[in-house]
C-alpha positions as CSV (number, residue, x, y, z in Angstrom):
1,M,151.2,96.2,97.3
2,A,149.8,94.9,94.0
3,G,146.7,93.8,95.8
4,S,146.1,97.3,97.2
5,V,146.5,98.7,93.7
6,G,144.0,96.2,92.3
7,V,141.5,97.0,95.0
8,S,141.9,100.8,94.4
9,T,141.5,100.3,90.7
10,R,138.4,98.3,91.1
11,G,137.0,100.9,93.5
12,S,137.7,103.7,91.1
13,S,136.1,101.8,88.3
14,T,133.0,101.1,90.3
15,L,132.8,104.8,91.3
16,A,133.2,105.9,87.7
17,R,130.4,103.5,86.5
18,T,128.2,104.8,89.3
19,L,128.8,108.4,88.4
20,D,128.2,107.6,84.7
21,A,124.9,105.9,85.5
22,V,123.8,108.9,87.6
23,V,124.8,111.4,84.9
24,S,123.1,109.3,82.3
25,S,119.9,109.1,84.4
26,I,119.9,112.9,84.9
27,A,120.4,113.4,81.2
28,T,117.5,111.0,80.3
29,L,115.3,112.8,82.8
30,G,116.2,116.1,81.2
31,R,115.4,114.9,77.7
32,L,112.1,113.5,79.0
33,I,111.1,116.9,80.5
34,E,112.2,118.7,77.4
35,L,110.2,116.4,75.1
36,T,107.1,116.7,77.4
37,V,107.2,120.5,77.6
38,T,107.9,120.9,73.9
39,S,105.0,118.6,73.0
40,L,102.6,120.4,75.4
41,V,103.6,123.8,73.9
42,H,103.0,122.5,70.4
43,L,99.7,121.0,71.5
44,V,98.4,124.2,73.0
45,R,99.7,126.3,70.2
46,D,98.2,124.1,67.4
47,I,94.8,123.9,69.1
48,V,94.7,127.6,69.4
49,T,95.8,128.2,65.8
50,L,93.5,125.3,64.5
51,R,96.5,123.4,63.2
52,H,96.3,120.4,65.5
53,P,96.1,117.0,63.7
54,W,92.7,115.9,65.1
55,R,92.5,112.8,62.9
56,E,95.6,111.4,64.5
57,T,94.3,112.3,68.0
58,L,91.0,110.7,67.3
59,S,92.7,107.6,66.0
60,Q,94.9,107.3,69.1
61,T,91.9,108.0,71.4
62,I,90.0,105.1,69.8
63,F,93.0,102.9,70.0
64,F,93.7,103.7,73.7
65,S,90.1,103.2,74.6
66,G,90.0,99.8,72.9
67,V,93.2,98.7,74.5
68,A,92.4,99.8,78.1
69,G,88.6,99.6,78.2
70,I,88.0,95.9,78.7
71,P,91.0,95.3,80.9
72,A,89.8,98.1,83.2
73,V,86.6,96.1,83.9
74,L,88.6,92.9,84.4
75,V,90.9,94.6,86.8
76,A,88.2,96.6,88.7
77,I,86.0,93.6,89.5
78,P,88.5,91.5,91.5
79,F,89.9,94.6,93.0
80,G,86.5,95.7,94.3
81,V,85.7,92.2,95.5
82,I,89.0,91.7,97.4
83,L,88.9,95.2,99.0
84,S,85.3,94.6,100.0
85,V,86.0,91.2,101.6
86,Q,89.1,92.5,103.5
87,V,87.4,95.7,104.7
88,G,84.2,94.0,105.5
89,S,85.9,91.4,107.6
90,L,87.9,94.1,109.5
91,T,84.8,96.3,110.1
92,Q,82.9,93.3,111.4
93,Q,85.6,92.5,113.9
94,L,85.6,96.1,115.1
95,G,81.8,96.2,115.3
96,A,81.6,98.9,112.6
97,S,79.9,97.1,109.8
98,S,78.0,100.2,108.7
99,L,81.3,101.8,107.7
100,A,82.3,98.9,105.3
101,G,80.9,100.7,102.3
102,A,82.6,104.0,103.1
103,A,86.0,102.4,103.7
104,G,85.9,100.1,100.7
105,A,84.6,102.6,98.3
106,L,86.9,105.4,99.5
107,G,89.8,103.0,99.0
108,I,88.8,102.4,95.4
109,L,88.0,106.1,94.7
110,Q,91.1,107.7,96.3
111,Q,93.8,105.2,95.6
112,G,92.7,102.1,93.7
113,A,91.2,103.7,90.6
114,P,94.1,106.1,89.8
115,I,96.8,103.5,90.4
116,A,94.9,100.8,88.4
117,S,94.4,103.2,85.5
118,A,98.1,104.1,85.6
119,L,99.0,100.3,85.5
120,L,96.6,99.7,82.6
121,I,97.8,102.7,80.6
122,G,101.4,101.8,81.4
123,G,101.1,98.2,80.6
124,A,98.8,98.3,77.6
125,V,99.0,101.8,76.1
126,G,102.6,102.6,77.0
127,S,103.9,99.3,75.6
128,A,102.0,99.8,72.4
129,I,103.3,103.3,72.0
130,A,106.9,102.3,72.7
131,A,106.7,99.4,70.2
132,D,105.1,101.5,67.5
133,L,107.5,104.5,67.8
134,G,110.5,102.2,68.4
135,A,109.8,100.3,65.2
136,R,109.4,103.5,63.3
137,T,112.6,104.8,64.8
138,V,114.8,101.8,63.8
139,R,113.2,102.0,60.3
140,D,114.5,105.6,60.1
141,E,111.0,107.0,59.7
142,I,111.5,109.4,62.6
143,D,114.8,110.6,61.1
144,A,113.0,111.1,57.7
145,M,110.4,113.2,59.5
146,R,113.1,115.4,60.9
147,T,114.8,115.7,57.5
148,M,111.5,117.0,56.1
149,G,111.3,119.6,58.8
150,I,108.6,117.8,60.8
151,D,109.1,117.9,64.6
152,P,108.2,114.4,66.0
153,A,107.2,116.1,69.3
154,R,104.6,118.0,67.4
155,R,103.4,115.4,64.9
156,V,103.8,112.2,67.0
157,V,103.9,112.9,70.7
158,A,101.4,115.8,71.1
159,P,98.4,113.9,69.6
160,R,99.1,110.9,71.9
161,L,99.3,113.2,75.0
162,L,96.0,114.7,74.1
163,A,94.5,111.3,73.5
164,V,95.6,110.0,77.0
165,V,94.2,113.2,78.6
166,L,90.8,112.3,77.1
167,V,91.0,108.5,77.8
168,A,92.5,108.4,81.3
169,P,89.5,110.0,83.1
170,L,87.2,107.6,81.4
171,V,89.3,104.6,82.4
172,C,89.4,105.9,86.0
173,I,85.7,106.5,86.2
174,E,85.0,103.1,84.7
175,I,87.2,101.4,87.4
176,I,85.5,103.4,90.1
177,F,82.0,102.4,89.0
178,V,82.8,98.8,88.4
179,G,84.9,98.4,91.6
180,V,82.3,100.1,93.8
181,T,79.5,98.1,92.2
182,A,81.4,94.8,92.8
183,G,82.1,95.8,96.4
184,Y,78.4,96.7,96.9
185,F,77.3,93.3,95.5
186,I,79.7,91.3,97.8
187,N,78.9,93.4,100.9
188,V,75.1,93.1,100.4
189,S,74.9,89.5,99.1
190,F,77.6,87.7,101.2
191,Q,78.5,89.8,104.2
192,G,75.0,90.8,105.4
193,G,75.4,94.5,104.8
194,A,72.5,96.7,104.3
195,P,72.2,98.5,100.9
196,G,71.3,101.8,102.6
197,S,74.2,101.8,105.0
198,Y,76.7,100.9,102.2
199,L,75.5,103.7,99.9
200,G,74.9,106.1,102.8
201,G,78.4,105.6,104.3
202,F,80.0,106.1,100.9
203,G,78.0,109.3,100.3
204,Q,78.7,110.6,103.8
205,F,82.5,110.4,103.5
206,A,83.1,110.8,99.8
207,G,82.5,113.9,97.8
208,V,83.0,115.5,94.4
209,G,86.4,116.7,95.5
210,D,87.6,113.1,95.9
211,L,86.4,112.3,92.4
212,V,88.1,115.4,91.0
213,I,91.4,114.4,92.7
214,A,91.2,110.8,91.4
215,V,90.5,112.0,87.8
216,G,93.3,114.5,88.1
217,K,95.7,111.9,89.3
218,S,94.8,109.6,86.5
219,I,95.4,112.3,83.9
220,L,98.8,113.1,85.5
221,F,99.8,109.5,85.5
222,G,98.6,109.0,82.0
223,V,100.6,112.0,80.7
224,V,103.8,110.8,82.4
225,V,103.4,107.2,81.2
226,V,102.8,108.3,77.6
227,A,105.6,110.8,77.7
228,I,108.0,108.1,78.9
229,A,106.8,105.6,76.3
230,C,107.2,108.2,73.5
231,Q,110.7,109.0,74.7
232,R,111.8,105.4,74.9
233,G,110.3,104.7,71.5
234,L,112.0,107.7,69.9
235,E,115.3,106.8,71.4
236,A,115.2,103.1,70.5
237,R,118.4,101.8,68.8
238,G,119.7,98.5,67.6
239,G,116.9,96.9,65.6
240,P,114.3,94.6,67.1
241,R,116.3,94.1,70.3
242,G,116.4,97.8,70.8
243,V,112.6,98.0,70.3
244,A,112.1,95.2,72.9
245,D,114.3,97.0,75.4
246,A,112.4,100.3,74.8
247,V,109.0,98.6,75.5
248,N,110.4,97.0,78.7
249,A,111.9,100.2,79.9
250,A,108.7,102.2,79.0
251,V,106.4,99.9,81.1
252,V,108.8,99.6,84.1
253,L,109.6,103.3,84.2
254,G,106.0,104.4,83.7
255,V,104.7,102.2,86.5
256,V,107.5,103.2,88.9
257,A,107.0,106.9,88.1
258,S,103.2,106.6,88.6
259,F,103.7,105.1,92.1
260,L,106.2,107.7,93.1
261,L,103.9,110.5,91.8
262,N,101.0,109.0,93.7
263,L,103.0,109.1,96.9
264,V,103.8,112.8,96.4
265,V,100.3,113.8,95.3
266,T,98.7,111.9,98.1
267,Q,101.0,113.6,100.6
268,L,100.2,117.0,99.2
269,V,96.5,116.4,99.2
270,T,96.6,115.2,102.8
271,M,98.6,118.2,103.9
272,F,96.6,120.9,102.1
273,V,93.2,119.8,100.8
274,G,92.5,117.5,103.8
275,R,93.5,120.2,106.3
276,A,91.4,122.7,104.5
277,G,88.4,120.4,104.7
Protein backbone atom coordinates (compact mmCIF):
# COMPACT_ATOMS: atom_id res chain seq x y z
CA MET A 1 0.00 0.00 0.00
CA ALA A 2 2.81 2.37 0.95
CA GLY A 3 4.63 1.45 -2.26
CA SER A 4 1.60 2.30 -4.34
CA VAL A 5 1.30 5.66 -2.61
CA GLY A 6 5.00 6.36 -3.24
CA VAL A 7 4.72 5.51 -6.94
CA SER A 8 1.60 7.66 -7.26
CA THR A 9 3.34 10.56 -5.52
CA ARG A 10 6.39 10.32 -7.76
CA GLY A 11 4.17 10.12 -10.84
CA SER A 12 2.25 13.21 -9.76
CA SER A 13 5.50 15.05 -9.05
CA THR A 14 6.89 14.16 -12.49
CA LEU A 15 3.67 15.28 -14.17
CA ALA A 16 3.72 18.54 -12.23
CA ARG A 17 7.32 19.24 -13.22
CA THR A 18 6.53 18.47 -16.85
CA LEU A 19 3.55 20.82 -16.82
CA ASP A 20 5.64 23.53 -15.15
CA ALA A 21 8.31 23.14 -17.82
CA VAL A 22 5.72 23.37 -20.60
CA VAL A 23 4.09 26.44 -19.06
CA SER A 24 7.50 28.06 -18.53
CA SER A 25 8.49 27.38 -22.15
CA ILE A 26 5.25 28.89 -23.45
CA ALA A 27 5.73 31.94 -21.23
CA THR A 28 9.31 32.35 -22.46
CA LEU A 29 8.14 32.11 -26.07
CA GLY A 30 5.48 34.71 -25.36
CA ARG A 31 8.04 37.10 -23.88
CA LEU A 32 10.29 36.55 -26.88
CA ILE A 33 7.51 37.36 -29.32
CA GLU A 34 6.51 40.41 -27.30
CA LEU A 35 10.09 41.68 -27.18
CA THR A 36 10.60 41.13 -30.91
CA VAL A 37 7.34 42.79 -31.95
CA THR A 38 7.88 45.73 -29.58
CA SER A 39 11.42 46.25 -30.84
CA LEU A 40 10.37 46.11 -34.50
CA VAL A 41 7.55 48.60 -33.85
CA HIS A 42 10.00 50.96 -32.16
CA LEU A 43 12.45 50.45 -35.01
CA VAL A 44 9.98 51.36 -37.75
CA ARG A 45 8.52 54.27 -35.79
CA ASP A 46 11.92 55.76 -34.93
CA ILE A 47 13.18 55.45 -38.50
CA VAL A 48 10.08 57.20 -39.81
CA THR A 49 10.27 59.95 -37.18
CA LEU A 50 14.07 60.29 -37.60
CA ARG A 51 14.71 59.37 -33.95
CA HIS A 52 16.53 56.11 -34.48
CA PRO A 53 19.98 55.86 -32.79
CA TRP A 54 21.98 55.37 -35.98
CA ARG A 55 25.31 55.61 -34.17
CA GLU A 56 24.46 52.53 -32.11
CA THR A 57 23.23 50.71 -35.21
CA LEU A 58 26.44 51.56 -37.10
CA SER A 59 28.55 50.42 -34.18
CA GLN A 60 26.71 47.10 -33.97
CA THR A 61 26.86 46.63 -37.74
CA ILE A 62 30.63 47.07 -37.75
CA PHE A 63 30.94 44.72 -34.79
CA PHE A 64 28.75 42.04 -36.38
CA SER A 65 30.65 42.28 -39.65
CA GLY A 66 33.99 41.93 -37.92
CA VAL A 67 32.85 38.98 -35.83
CA ALA A 68 31.18 37.03 -38.67
CA GLY A 69 33.12 38.14 -41.76
CA ILE A 70 36.33 36.09 -41.51
CA PRO A 71 34.67 32.99 -40.00
CA ALA A 72 32.25 33.01 -42.95
CA VAL A 73 35.17 32.50 -45.34
CA LEU A 74 36.69 29.81 -43.14
CA VAL A 75 33.38 27.96 -43.04
CA ALA A 76 32.50 28.41 -46.72
CA ILE A 77 35.76 27.01 -48.13
CA PRO A 78 35.62 23.52 -46.54
CA PHE A 79 31.87 23.43 -47.00
CA GLY A 80 32.18 24.09 -50.73
CA VAL A 81 35.06 21.61 -51.08
CA ILE A 82 33.27 18.78 -49.24
CA LEU A 83 30.03 19.32 -51.13
CA SER A 84 31.84 19.44 -54.46
CA VAL A 85 33.76 16.24 -53.72
CA GLN A 86 30.67 14.33 -52.63
CA VAL A 87 28.42 15.57 -55.42
CA GLY A 88 31.15 15.15 -58.03
CA SER A 89 31.76 11.56 -57.00
CA LEU A 90 28.05 10.77 -57.12
CA THR A 91 27.48 12.40 -60.51
CA GLN A 92 30.48 10.55 -61.98
CA GLN A 93 29.02 7.23 -60.82
CA LEU A 94 25.70 8.14 -62.43
CA GLY A 95 27.34 9.36 -65.65
CA ALA A 96 26.07 12.90 -65.18
CA SER A 97 29.30 14.78 -64.55
CA SER A 98 27.95 17.85 -66.34
CA LEU A 99 25.43 18.32 -63.54
CA ALA A 100 28.06 18.44 -60.79
CA GLY A 101 28.23 22.22 -60.85
CA ALA A 102 24.47 22.66 -60.75
CA ALA A 103 23.97 20.20 -57.89
CA GLY A 104 26.83 21.44 -55.74
CA ALA A 105 26.21 25.13 -56.26
CA LEU A 106 22.47 24.77 -55.75
CA GLY A 107 23.12 22.96 -52.47
CA ILE A 108 25.24 25.86 -51.28
CA LEU A 109 22.82 28.49 -52.56
CA GLN A 110 19.54 27.03 -51.34
CA GLN A 111 20.50 25.36 -48.06
CA GLY A 112 24.17 25.68 -47.15
CA ALA A 113 24.61 29.45 -47.15
CA PRO A 114 21.49 30.37 -45.10
CA ILE A 115 22.17 27.67 -42.51
CA ALA A 116 25.88 28.51 -42.32
CA SER A 117 25.07 32.20 -41.85
CA ALA A 118 22.61 31.28 -39.07
CA LEU A 119 25.27 29.18 -37.34
CA LEU A 120 27.82 31.97 -37.60
CA ILE A 121 25.44 34.64 -36.38
CA GLY A 122 24.19 32.39 -33.60
CA GLY A 123 27.62 31.24 -32.48
CA ALA A 124 29.56 34.49 -32.83
CA VAL A 125 27.09 37.36 -32.83
CA GLY A 126 24.43 35.79 -30.60
CA SER A 127 26.90 34.78 -27.90
CA ALA A 128 28.47 38.25 -27.90
CA ILE A 129 25.08 39.94 -27.58
CA ALA A 130 23.95 37.64 -24.78
CA ALA A 131 27.22 38.16 -22.89
CA ASP A 132 27.08 41.95 -23.29
CA LEU A 133 23.44 42.37 -22.31
CA GLY A 134 23.71 39.73 -19.59
CA ALA A 135 26.63 41.56 -17.98
CA ARG A 136 24.76 44.85 -18.19
CA THR A 137 21.68 43.22 -16.68
CA VAL A 138 23.45 41.73 -13.65
CA ARG A 139 25.16 45.10 -13.10
CA ASP A 140 21.66 46.67 -12.95
CA GLU A 141 22.34 48.89 -15.97
CA ILE A 142 19.17 47.69 -17.70
CA ASP A 143 17.10 48.38 -14.59
CA ALA A 144 18.66 51.84 -14.42
CA MET A 145 17.55 52.45 -18.00
CA ARG A 146 14.00 51.46 -17.13
CA THR A 147 14.12 53.74 -14.08
CA MET A 148 15.06 56.66 -16.33
CA GLY A 149 12.12 55.85 -18.60
CA ILE A 150 14.19 54.31 -21.40
CA ASP A 151 12.74 51.16 -22.95
CA PRO A 152 15.52 48.57 -23.49
CA ALA A 153 13.58 47.19 -26.45
CA ARG A 154 13.90 50.56 -28.12
CA ARG A 155 17.38 51.57 -27.04
CA VAL A 156 19.17 48.22 -27.00
CA VAL A 157 17.30 45.58 -29.02
CA ALA A 158 16.04 47.59 -32.02
CA PRO A 159 19.50 48.79 -33.18
CA ARG A 160 20.82 45.23 -33.02
CA LEU A 161 17.90 43.90 -35.04
CA LEU A 162 18.52 46.49 -37.74
CA ALA A 163 22.24 45.72 -37.68
CA VAL A 164 21.67 42.01 -38.26
CA VAL A 165 19.22 42.79 -41.08
CA LEU A 166 22.07 44.66 -42.76
CA VAL A 167 24.81 42.13 -42.01
CA ALA A 168 23.05 38.77 -42.54
CA PRO A 169 22.60 39.19 -46.35
CA LEU A 170 26.26 40.15 -46.72
CA VAL A 171 27.37 37.07 -44.77
CA CYS A 172 25.05 34.86 -46.83
CA ILE A 173 26.30 36.25 -50.16
CA GLU A 174 29.90 35.93 -48.97
CA ILE A 175 29.37 32.26 -48.14
CA ILE A 176 27.70 31.64 -51.50
CA PHE A 177 30.52 33.28 -53.44
CA VAL A 178 33.34 31.60 -51.54
CA GLY A 179 31.61 28.21 -51.42
CA VAL A 180 30.76 28.16 -55.13
CA THR A 181 34.28 29.34 -56.02
CA ALA A 182 35.86 26.61 -53.89
CA GLY A 183 33.57 24.00 -55.46
CA TYR A 184 34.43 25.26 -58.94
CA PHE A 185 38.15 25.04 -58.21
CA ILE A 186 37.90 21.46 -56.90
CA ASN A 187 35.66 20.31 -59.74
CA VAL A 188 37.82 21.80 -62.49
CA SER A 189 41.24 21.09 -60.98
CA PHE A 190 40.83 17.63 -59.44
CA GLN A 191 37.67 16.04 -60.83
CA GLY A 192 38.19 16.72 -64.51
CA GLY A 193 35.16 18.94 -64.86
CA ALA A 194 34.85 21.46 -67.66
CA PRO A 195 34.66 25.11 -66.59
CA GLY A 196 31.87 25.81 -69.06
CA SER A 197 29.71 22.89 -67.94
CA TYR A 198 30.09 23.80 -64.26
CA LEU A 199 29.07 27.41 -64.73
CA GLY A 200 26.50 26.55 -67.42
CA GLY A 201 24.82 23.96 -65.22
CA PHE A 202 24.70 26.36 -62.31
CA GLY A 203 23.24 29.13 -64.46
CA GLN A 204 20.70 26.80 -66.01
CA PHE A 205 19.15 25.57 -62.76
CA ALA A 206 19.69 28.53 -60.42
CA GLY A 207 18.02 31.89 -60.75
CA VAL A 208 17.60 35.22 -59.04
CA GLY A 209 14.67 33.82 -57.10
CA ASP A 210 16.93 31.28 -55.40
CA LEU A 211 19.28 34.05 -54.32
CA VAL A 212 16.39 36.15 -53.00
CA ILE A 213 15.06 33.20 -51.00
CA ALA A 214 18.51 32.45 -49.57
CA VAL A 215 19.03 36.08 -48.52
CA GLY A 216 15.52 36.25 -47.08
CA LYS A 217 16.12 33.11 -45.05
CA SER A 218 19.39 34.49 -43.71
CA ILE A 219 17.65 37.69 -42.61
CA LEU A 220 14.87 35.71 -40.90
CA PHE A 221 17.38 33.47 -39.12
CA GLY A 222 19.46 36.47 -38.09
CA VAL A 223 16.50 38.33 -36.62
CA VAL A 224 15.39 35.26 -34.66
CA VAL A 225 18.91 34.57 -33.37
CA VAL A 226 19.48 38.17 -32.28
CA ALA A 227 16.04 38.39 -30.65
CA ILE A 228 16.71 35.22 -28.66
CA ALA A 229 20.16 36.47 -27.64
CA CYS A 230 18.74 39.81 -26.53
CA GLN A 231 15.99 38.15 -24.50
CA ARG A 232 18.38 35.75 -22.76
CA GLY A 233 20.76 38.59 -22.00
CA LEU A 234 18.04 40.87 -20.63
CA GLU A 235 16.70 38.05 -18.44
CA ALA A 236 20.08 36.94 -17.05
CA ARG A 237 20.12 36.50 -13.29
CA GLY A 238 22.61 35.34 -10.67
CA GLY A 239 25.87 37.04 -11.50
CA PRO A 240 28.57 35.60 -13.79
CA ARG A 241 26.99 32.13 -13.68
CA GLY A 242 23.74 33.59 -14.93
CA VAL A 243 25.54 35.36 -17.78
CA ALA A 244 27.24 32.11 -18.80
CA ASP A 245 23.89 30.30 -18.75
CA ALA A 246 22.35 33.07 -20.87
CA VAL A 247 25.12 32.79 -23.47
CA ASN A 248 24.79 29.01 -23.64
CA ALA A 249 21.00 29.18 -23.95
CA ALA A 250 21.19 31.91 -26.61
CA VAL A 251 23.52 29.89 -28.84
CA VAL A 252 21.65 26.60 -28.47
CA LEU A 253 18.16 28.05 -28.86
CA GLY A 254 19.21 30.26 -31.76
CA VAL A 255 20.71 27.37 -33.72
CA VAL A 256 17.78 25.03 -33.01
CA ALA A 257 15.24 27.71 -33.94
CA SER A 258 17.10 28.39 -37.19
CA PHE A 259 17.04 24.73 -38.19
CA LEU A 260 13.33 24.44 -37.42
CA LEU A 261 12.56 27.62 -39.35
CA ASN A 262 14.64 26.38 -42.27
CA LEU A 263 12.56 23.21 -42.36
CA VAL A 264 9.31 25.18 -42.38
CA VAL A 265 10.46 27.77 -44.93
CA THR A 266 11.92 25.13 -47.24
CA GLN A 267 8.66 23.19 -47.16
CA LEU A 268 6.62 26.32 -47.92
CA VAL A 269 8.92 27.31 -50.76
CA THR A 270 8.71 23.81 -52.22
CA MET A 271 4.91 23.80 -51.97
CA PHE A 272 4.23 27.22 -53.44
CA VAL A 273 7.22 28.81 -55.19
CA GLY A 274 8.46 25.56 -56.69
CA ARG A 275 5.00 24.61 -57.89
CA ALA A 276 4.47 28.01 -59.40
CA GLY A 277 7.72 27.69 -61.25
